[in-house]
C-alpha positions as CSV (number, residue, x, y, z in Angstrom):
1,M,107.0,49.2,27.4
2,N,106.8,52.3,25.1
3,I,107.4,55.5,27.2
4,H,105.4,57.7,24.8
5,H,102.4,55.4,25.1
6,L,102.7,55.8,28.9
7,E,102.8,59.6,28.5
8,L,99.6,59.6,26.4
9,F,97.9,57.3,28.9
10,Y,99.0,59.7,31.7
11,Y,97.2,62.6,30.0
12,V,94.1,60.5,29.2
13,A,93.9,59.5,32.9
14,R,94.6,63.0,34.3
15,Y,92.0,64.8,32.1
16,G,89.3,62.2,32.1
17,G,89.2,61.0,28.5
18,I,90.9,61.1,25.1
19,T,89.2,64.3,23.9
20,E,90.2,66.3,27.0
21,A,93.7,64.8,26.9
22,V,94.2,66.0,23.3
23,R,93.3,69.6,24.4
24,N,95.9,69.5,27.1
25,I,98.8,67.6,25.7
26,P,101.5,70.3,25.2
27,Y,102.3,69.4,21.7
28,G,100.2,68.7,18.6
29,I,98.7,65.3,18.3
30,Q,95.4,64.1,16.8
31,Q,92.7,62.2,18.7
32,P,92.9,59.0,16.5
33,A,96.7,58.9,17.2
34,V,96.2,59.1,21.0
35,S,93.4,56.5,20.8
36,G,95.5,54.1,18.7
37,Q,98.7,54.4,20.8
38,V,96.9,53.9,24.1
39,A,95.2,50.9,22.6
40,Q,98.6,49.6,21.7
41,L,99.7,50.0,25.3
42,E,96.6,48.0,26.4
43,A,97.4,45.3,23.9
44,Y,101.0,45.1,25.2
45,L,99.8,44.8,28.8
46,G,96.9,42.5,28.0
47,V,94.4,44.6,30.1
48,N,91.9,47.3,29.7
49,L,93.1,50.6,31.3
50,F,89.9,52.5,31.2
51,Q,86.3,52.3,30.0
52,R,85.4,54.8,27.4
53,R,81.8,55.9,28.0
54,P,81.4,57.0,30.7
55,F,85.1,57.4,31.3
56,A,86.5,55.6,34.3
57,L,89.8,54.0,35.0
58,T,89.8,50.2,35.6
59,P,91.7,48.8,38.7
60,A,94.7,48.1,36.4
61,G,94.5,51.7,35.0
62,E,94.4,53.2,38.5
63,K,97.4,51.1,39.5
64,L,99.4,52.2,36.4
65,Y,98.4,55.9,36.7
66,H,99.5,56.1,40.3
67,F,102.8,54.5,39.4
68,I,103.6,56.9,36.5
69,H,102.0,60.1,37.9
70,P,105.0,61.3,40.1
71,F,107.3,61.1,37.1
72,F,105.2,62.9,34.5
73,A,103.6,65.4,37.0
74,N,107.1,66.5,38.2
75,L,108.8,67.0,34.9
76,D,108.2,70.8,34.9
77,G,109.7,70.9,38.5
78,I,112.9,69.1,37.6
79,A,113.2,71.3,34.5
80,N,113.0,74.3,36.7
81,E,115.7,73.0,39.0
82,L,118.0,72.2,36.1
83,Q,117.5,75.7,34.8
84,G,118.8,77.1,38.1
85,G,115.4,77.8,39.6
86,Q,114.5,80.3,36.8
87,A,111.0,79.1,35.9
88,R,110.1,79.7,32.3
89,Q,106.3,79.7,32.5
90,I,103.4,80.5,34.8
91,R,99.7,79.9,34.1
92,I,97.4,82.6,35.6
93,G,93.6,82.8,35.9
94,A,91.5,85.9,36.7
95,S,88.4,87.8,35.8
96,T,88.3,89.7,32.5
97,L,88.3,93.0,34.5
98,V,91.5,92.0,36.3
99,L,93.3,90.7,33.2
100,R,92.3,93.8,31.2
101,D,92.7,96.7,33.6
102,Y,95.3,95.7,36.2
103,F,97.6,93.0,34.8
104,P,99.3,94.7,31.8
105,E,101.2,97.1,34.1
106,F,101.7,94.3,36.6
107,F,103.3,92.1,34.0
108,H,105.7,95.0,32.9
109,S,107.1,94.9,36.4
110,I,107.4,91.1,36.6
111,R,109.1,91.0,33.3
112,K,112.0,93.1,34.6
113,K,112.8,90.3,37.0
114,Y,112.0,87.5,34.6
115,P,112.6,88.8,31.1
116,V,112.2,85.4,29.3
117,L,109.1,84.4,31.2
118,K,106.1,82.9,29.3
119,M,102.7,83.5,30.7
120,A,99.4,81.7,29.9
121,L,96.3,83.7,30.8
122,R,92.8,82.4,31.3
123,E,89.7,84.2,32.4
124,G,87.0,82.7,34.5
125,Y,84.8,82.7,37.7
126,Q,86.0,81.7,41.1
127,A,84.5,78.2,40.9
128,E,86.0,77.6,37.5
129,L,89.5,78.9,38.6
130,E,89.5,76.7,41.7
131,S,88.6,73.7,39.6
132,L,91.5,74.5,37.2
133,L,93.9,74.8,40.2
134,Q,92.8,71.4,41.5
135,K,93.4,69.9,38.1
136,E,96.9,71.5,38.0
137,E,96.0,73.5,34.9
138,L,96.7,76.8,36.7
139,D,99.5,78.0,38.9
140,L,97.8,81.1,40.3
141,A,94.3,82.6,40.3
142,V,93.3,86.1,41.2
143,T,89.6,86.2,42.0
144,L,87.0,86.7,44.6
145,I,87.6,84.4,47.6
146,E,85.3,83.1,50.3
147,K,86.4,82.3,53.9
148,K,87.1,78.7,53.1
149,S,88.9,77.5,49.9
150,A,88.8,73.9,48.6
151,P,91.1,71.4,50.3
152,G,94.7,71.8,49.1
153,I,94.1,75.4,47.8
154,H,95.9,78.2,49.6
155,S,94.6,81.8,49.7
156,A,95.9,85.3,50.4
157,P,93.5,88.2,50.7
158,L,94.5,91.3,48.7
159,L,91.6,93.8,48.7
160,E,88.1,94.3,50.2
161,L,85.7,95.8,47.6
162,P,82.4,97.3,48.7
163,L,79.3,96.4,46.7
164,T,77.6,99.1,44.5
165,L,74.7,99.5,42.2
166,L,75.2,101.0,38.8
167,V,72.5,103.2,37.2
168,E,72.4,105.0,33.9
169,K,73.9,108.4,34.1
170,T,70.6,110.1,33.5
171,S,68.7,108.2,36.2
172,N,67.0,110.2,38.9
173,L,68.1,107.8,41.6
174,T,70.7,109.3,44.0
175,A,71.0,106.6,46.7
176,A,70.3,102.9,46.9
177,D,67.8,103.2,49.8
178,Q,65.4,105.0,47.4
179,L,64.9,101.6,45.8
180,W,64.1,99.9,49.1
181,K,61.1,102.1,49.6
182,R,59.5,100.7,46.4
183,D,57.4,97.5,46.6
184,P,58.0,95.9,44.3
185,I,61.2,97.2,42.7
186,G,60.3,97.6,39.0
187,E,63.7,98.1,37.5
188,P,65.4,95.0,36.1
189,L,68.5,93.8,38.1
190,I,71.6,92.9,36.0
191,C,74.2,90.8,37.7
192,L,76.6,87.9,37.5
193,P,75.4,84.3,37.9
194,E,73.7,83.8,41.3
195,A,76.4,81.4,42.6
196,E,79.0,84.2,42.4
197,T,80.1,85.8,45.7
198,I,79.0,89.3,44.7
199,C,75.4,88.1,44.1
200,K,75.3,86.0,47.3
201,H,76.5,89.0,49.4
202,F,73.9,91.2,47.8
203,Q,71.0,88.8,48.3
204,H,72.0,88.3,51.9
205,G,71.9,92.1,52.3
206,L,68.4,92.3,50.8
207,N,67.2,89.5,53.1
208,R,68.4,91.5,56.1
209,L,66.3,94.4,54.9
210,G,63.3,92.2,54.1
211,I,63.4,93.0,50.3
212,D,62.9,90.7,47.3
213,W,64.7,91.7,44.2
214,F,65.9,89.0,41.9
215,P,68.0,89.1,38.6
216,S,66.3,89.8,35.4
217,I,69.5,89.7,33.3
218,E,72.4,87.4,34.1
219,V,75.7,88.1,32.3
220,S,79.2,86.7,32.3
221,S,81.3,89.7,33.3
222,I,81.3,93.1,35.1
223,D,82.1,94.6,31.7
224,L,78.7,93.4,30.3
225,I,76.9,94.7,33.4
226,E,78.4,98.2,32.8
227,T,77.4,98.1,29.1
228,Y,73.9,97.0,29.7
229,V,73.3,99.6,32.3
230,A,74.8,102.3,30.1
231,N,72.3,101.3,27.4
232,G,69.3,101.7,29.8
233,L,68.5,98.0,30.3
234,G,68.4,98.0,34.1
235,I,70.3,98.5,37.3
236,G,73.6,96.6,37.6
237,L,75.3,95.0,40.6
238,S,79.1,95.6,40.8
239,V,81.9,96.5,43.1
240,L,83.8,99.7,43.9
241,V,87.5,99.5,43.0
242,P,89.8,102.1,44.7
243,K,91.1,104.9,42.5
244,T,88.9,103.7,39.6
245,P,86.3,106.2,38.2
246,A,82.8,105.0,37.2
247,P,82.6,103.7,33.6
248,S,81.3,106.1,30.9
249,G,77.5,106.4,30.9
250,V,76.8,105.1,34.4
251,R,76.8,106.3,38.0
252,A,77.6,104.3,41.2
253,L,75.3,104.1,44.2
254,P,77.3,102.5,47.0
255,L,75.7,99.9,49.2
256,P,76.6,100.6,52.8
257,K,77.9,98.1,55.4
258,P,76.9,96.3,57.5
259,D,73.8,95.3,55.5
260,F,75.9,94.6,52.4
261,A,79.2,92.9,53.3
262,P,82.1,93.7,50.9
263,V,83.7,91.0,48.9
264,T,87.4,90.0,49.1
265,V,89.7,89.7,46.1
266,G,92.6,87.4,46.7
267,A,95.2,85.1,45.3
268,L,94.7,81.3,45.2
269,W,97.3,78.7,44.5
270,R,97.8,75.0,45.0
271,G,100.6,73.3,46.9
272,K,104.0,74.8,47.9
273,S,104.8,78.1,46.3
274,S,107.8,78.3,44.0
275,V,110.3,81.2,43.8
276,L,108.4,82.5,40.8
277,L,105.0,82.2,42.3
278,Q,106.2,84.0,45.5
279,A,107.4,86.8,43.3
280,F,104.0,87.2,41.8
281,L,102.3,87.1,45.2
282,D,104.7,89.7,46.6
283,E,104.0,92.0,43.6
284,L,100.2,91.5,43.9
285,Q,100.3,92.4,47.6
286,L,102.4,95.5,47.0
287,R,100.0,96.7,44.3
288,A,97.0,96.1,46.5
289,K,98.5,98.3,49.2
290,R,99.1,101.0,46.7
291,L,95.4,100.9,45.6
292,L,94.4,101.3,49.2
């Protein structure tokens, strides 16, 4: 049996199809080559390993995948052991704000301990990052966390961040409760997608106050909220980060507890933490304490 064909089948089965496999195979190979070589494996075995559309492993494919998975899935681990425990790469996911404003200095500190470390960074929301952890495409995620993570995902809280509204600097609003006296609130609300923790906490707070105010503009990052508010397009929902001044062109109107519960930023990872991963967690917790 051709071991390379088995490797290609492993990626196809793991990522749910040939197209996704090509995107995740850690070396250059074209889709027709993957398709052709997996077909050769099927011809050699005399069975179909998966149906193409929609993708699904056949019983034979399931049996073969479960047999080869421990070998291919643990190659990075054995490489780490052979290198004396000095891991060479870590894959991290976080929001754009975290990657842009907090991680550059953080990485300088980590590189002193691991000078040849390679880091792969990916931005995303909480749900996206948890999904990538489950697929073993990330080693660590720094994001907003809820009380319960998905099965198999470990979490460590780092910071509690109060909710705040952002208004244009020239706005005559000086406190959030001035808005609650309006019925209805006429200003457009700018926020992240409604499934995000920030938005859910905000809507729960409005419900406690008996107020209806729903998003008019939904954007993909806190950065865009700040930009749109500064350009007079509405009032934005964000969080207050310790020791971080309000962005240029906007003012913050804090949302008080207990009506508006803060959100928690934390670290997420899957499975047992390695020496490298633990070093990252320790550094994250240290920096969180300094912020507080």
